N, C-alpha and C positions, 0 to 999 in steps of 0.2 A: 556526566549526565548521561548515565549508561545502564541497561538492562539486559539480563541475561535469558538467552533463547536457548532452554536444554542446556547446554553447555558452551553457548556460544555467546559473548558477552560483545552487545553491540552499544554503540550511541543510541540516543532515542530520536535523532531525527536523519534519518534516510532517505533514500530516492525512488522516486517511480516511474519505471520506466515507460509508461504505456505511452506518452507522449513524444517519444524520442523519433516517432517515426513520422509524424506530423501534428497538425493542429490537434488531433485524437488519432489513437490506435486503429479507429474502424471507418475513419474518414478517405474516402477513396480522392476525393480531392485535394487532397495536401499532401506533399510530400519532403520530409525533413533532407536536409544538405547534410551527406553522411559525414565530412569531415568534420563539421561541427558537431555535430552529435556524439564524435568520438573525440574530440577535444573538450565538450560540457562533461562526458563521464571520467575522463583523468581530471578534468578540474575538480569533479565533486569528489574524489579521492582523495585530492590534496589538500580539499577543507575540510578532512575529517570523514565523511560520509564511509560507513563500513557495513552499510546495510541497503541492499538491492533488491526490490522488487520489482519481477518482470513475469514472464509468461509466454509460451510459443503460440499464443493465438492474438499477441500483440504485434502487427505487423499489416504493412499496406502494401499495396502492389509491387513499390521498389523497395521499401524497407521492412528490416527482420530487428525488433529491439533486442531480440537473443543475440543476433548476429553481430550487431553494432557491439554490444556488450563483451562477447568474445575479442571481437577485433581490436577494441580499445585497450582492455586489461587483460587479456591473457598474455604469458603467465600470470594468474591473478595473484596478487599481493598476499602475504598471510595476513589474517583475521578478518578478509571482506566477505561476508556472507551475502550469498544470493538466494533468494527465495523466488518461489516458482508456483504457479499457480495451475490446476488441472481440473477437469469436469466437463466446461466448455470447448465448442469445438465449432472451426470454422471452416469451410472450403476456401477453395486456390481464389476462389472470387471473392473470398472476404465475407461471404453471407453467412449466417448461423445455421448452423447443422444442428443435427442431434447430439445432445451431450451424449458424453461417453457413458457405456454402460460400467458396471465394474472390472469386467476383464477387458476390456480396453483402456484401463488406466494405465498399465503397465506399458504401452507403445507413447500415450502422450509423456509420459517418466522419461523413457526413452529418447524422443524425440527432442525434450529439452535438454537432457544431457549431450545428444549430437551437436545442436544449436550451439551451446556453451561450451562447449570444448573440456567437459569435464566426468568424472568418472563416478561420481555422487553428488545428489543435489544435497545442499545443508539443511533447506527447507522447503517442503510440498505443501502449499495448502489446499484443502478440497472446497471449491469453488462450488456452491449450493446452487441449484437451478429448479427451487420449487420442491423438491422430494422432502417428503414427510420425515422419513428416515435416512441418517446416512450409514447407518450398520455396514451393509452390503461395499459400498464404495471406500468405505473408510478402512474396514479389513481388509479390502486388495491392498490400500497403501500401506498398512501396518505390516502385510506380507512382503512388500517389497523393502520396507524399511529393515525388516529381519533378514533380507538377503541382502542387505549394504550398499541398495542404488538410493534410498534416501537416510537421512540423517535425522530429520524430527518432521513433526507433522505439525498441520494447523488445519482450522478452517476459516473460510470466509463467506460471507450472509449468511451466519447462522443465528439460530433460536437458542435458546436456555437449554430445550430440549436435546438438541442436535450435540450440544456440548458435551451433555450425560451421555447420549447415546456412544459420542466418540471416545471419552475418558475412560468406557467400560472395556473399550478394544485395545486403546495402547494411549502414550502420553501424549496429550496436547499442550504445543508451547505457546500457541497465539491463535488470536482470534481477529480477522479484519470484518470489519462493519462498517457500514457508512456511519459517518458521525462530525459533526464540527457546531460550530456558534449557533446555528439556525438550522441544522438538523438534527435534533437530540432525542428521536426516537429510541436511541440502542443505548440509552442509560442503565436498562438492566443490565446488559452484557457489561457494560463496561463496570458495575459494580461487582457482577458475577466471578468478571477476572482478577479484579482486583483480591477478590476473597480467596481464590482460589490459587493467585500467586503464575496467572496467566498476563502475558503481553497482549494488550489491547491495541490493535492497530488501524484506525481508522483510516479510509480512502473518500475523497472530495473533501477534505477540511479546508482547502482552501477555494475549491471550486464552488462548495455549497450548490445552490440551484444549477449552476452552470453545469456540473457534472463534467461529463468525457469533453466537452466545448469549451471549457477552462474556466477560468476565472470570474466571478461574477459580476456582471455586468452594471448593476448598481448598488451599489456597497450601502448598508444599514450606516443609522445615523451613529450610533454606539460604536459602532468599529472606527468608523470615519474619527469620532472625537477622541478616543483611545490613540490611534494614530497620530493624530497630529500633537497630542499630548508628550507624546515620545519622539516625534519628528521620524516615523518609521513607517512603512506600506502598511495599508488593511491585511496583506496579505500574511506579514510577520506576524500581526495582533492575532490573525485568526489562529496561526501555527502556537503560538504563545498560548493562548486561550488553553489549547487542545493539551497542549504539555502539561498545564495546569491542573489537567484533572486527574491526573494521579503517575506515581512513579513508575507505574506499568505501562504507561500510555506513548506510543510511540509514533511519529509521524514520517508519512513515505509520502510528499509533495512531488510531483512531476513538473518538468516545465523543458524546453528545450532552449531557453535563453539564459546564456551565464550570468546575466544580472539578477535575473530573479533567482536563480540557482543560489548565490549567493545569498541574496535576502532571506530565502526559505531557510539555508543553513544556521542564518544570524539570528532566527528564533529562539536558541536553545539559550542565548545570554539576554533574553528579552525577559524582566521581571515586572510582572503587573500589580498591583497594587490591591490589595483587599477592595477597595472603593471600584476601582475599575473590574474587577473579577465579577462583582457584582451586579455593576452595570451590564456589563456583557453579557449576564446570564439570565437580564430579559427579554434579550434579543426573539428566543424562541418560546417564550410564554403567550397562552391564549389571551388573546387581544391585544398584542402587541403593534400597535401603529407607527412604529419609527421608518422614515423614509426610507427608500431604495434606490 
């Protein structure tokens, strides 16, 4: 079960590094155990994860996701793809700063390179921050691609018009948007990526409305029913449903818990019946009244 990001073949279940630094990457009140995080990353690779999603702005006062990845996995095994994001910026105290201008993106790319100990980045996603046009920012990243600092480019938080703008400048290998069993506003982009052979990489597929805070606190009846039928967790059902949306769909669930990691990876083998898929498809429909 794999997809190709440009010329990089990856398993469709990856790992999101946002929560490596604590309950959430931006939570100053929680700190991860460094040794546990390093062991978790090594275990992820042992379980077949070959696609890690990270960013230089994933840090807490004591932890940096990129530094943890570097410490755990360098020298990096052959075939391991590390995707990063640029655009947003945080100051030393963790507060959001003004997003990067096009001429500042090289500095963000170089910071990711330094933290990860790499001479190039496999994949850089431009995280949109409300702009109507991506042309200047994506053009700046395309120049870095031509210079050999970046291998492939993608978009995050994008609308269809952003994808069209970017594709006029350079190849786009993936789009990262929020999407899940109960957050399906991004289906237009899901279909557009399928038509163009571009990977669609949803974030918060497990978290749902919990978003950065973590998994949903009260699960939908439909998700719980399917989970009971298979004897698995609701999180595994959520990820399996997402993977069922098309062969071009990748998932990047994040966790700081080794048991949750193994459970997430196991979603690649969970097969849902047509009846179960139809039941789960009702969760985000207008008028849905299933308990949470």
